[in-house]
C-alpha positions in Angstrom: 6.1 38.0 -11.6 2.9 37.7 -9.5 1.4 34.3 -9.9 -2.3 33.6 -9.2 -4.3 30.5 -8.4 -6.3 29.4 -11.7 -8.2 26.6 -9.7 -7.8 23.5 -7.3 -8.3 20.1 -9.0 -7.6 16.6 -8.4 -4.0 15.3 -9.3 -5.2 13.9 -12.4 -6.8 17.0 -13.9 -3.9 19.2 -12.6 -1.5 17.3 -14.8 -4.1 17.5 -17.5 -4.1 21.1 -17.5 -0.7 21.4 -16.7 0.0 19.7 -20.3 -2.5 22.1 -21.8 -1.2 24.9 -20.4 2.6 24.4 -21.5 1.4 23.4 -24.9 0.0 26.6 -25.2 3.3 28.1 -24.0 2.0 29.3 -20.4 4.1 28.1 -17.5 2.5 26.9 -14.2 3.4 25.6 -11.0 1.2 22.9 -9.0 0.7 23.4 -5.6 0.0 20.7 -3.1 0.9 18.2 -5.7 3.0 16.0 -3.6 0.9 16.0 -0.6 -1.8 14.7 -2.9 0.1 11.9 -4.3 1.2 10.8 -0.5 -2.3 11.0 0.9 -4.5 10.4 -1.9 -8.2 10.8 -1.5 -7.4 11.6 1.9 -5.7 15.0 0.9 -8.0 15.2 -2.0 -11.1 15.7 -0.1 -9.8 18.5 1.9 -7.6 20.5 -0.5 -6.7 19.4 -3.7 -4.1 20.2 -6.0 -3.4 24.0 -6.8 -2.8 25.4 -10.5 -0.8 28.8 -10.4 0.2 30.9 -13.6 1.7 34.1 -14.1 -0.7 37.1 -13.6 -0.2 38.1 -17.4 -1.3 34.5 -18.5 -4.2 34.7 -16.6 -7.0 35.0 -18.9 -5.2 32.9 -21.9 -5.3 30.0 -19.1 -8.9 30.2 -18.1 -9.9 30.0 -21.8 -7.4 26.8 -21.7 -9.0 25.4 -18.5 -13.0 26.3 -20.0 -11.6 24.4 -23.4 -10.7 21.5 -21.0 -13.2 21.1 -18.2 -16.4 23.1 -19.1 -17.5 21.0 -22.6 
C-alpha cells in the first residue's frame, strides 16, 4: 500500500495526531520523530515530524487533522 504525507508538525502535535488517527482506526507512521527528540528545537526549526498515512485513509485523516488543529 502506498503512503502519503499528511502533514509536518512539532513532535507534540504529531503525537496528538497519531493518537487521534489510531482512535479512528487509521494507521500512521511518524518520520523524523527521533531526530526531533534528539535535537529538539534545532531540528524542529528545519524539519519537524512528518505524519504519513495510507493513501486509502487520506481523506478521513485530513478531516481528523482539521478537527484537531483548525478549530
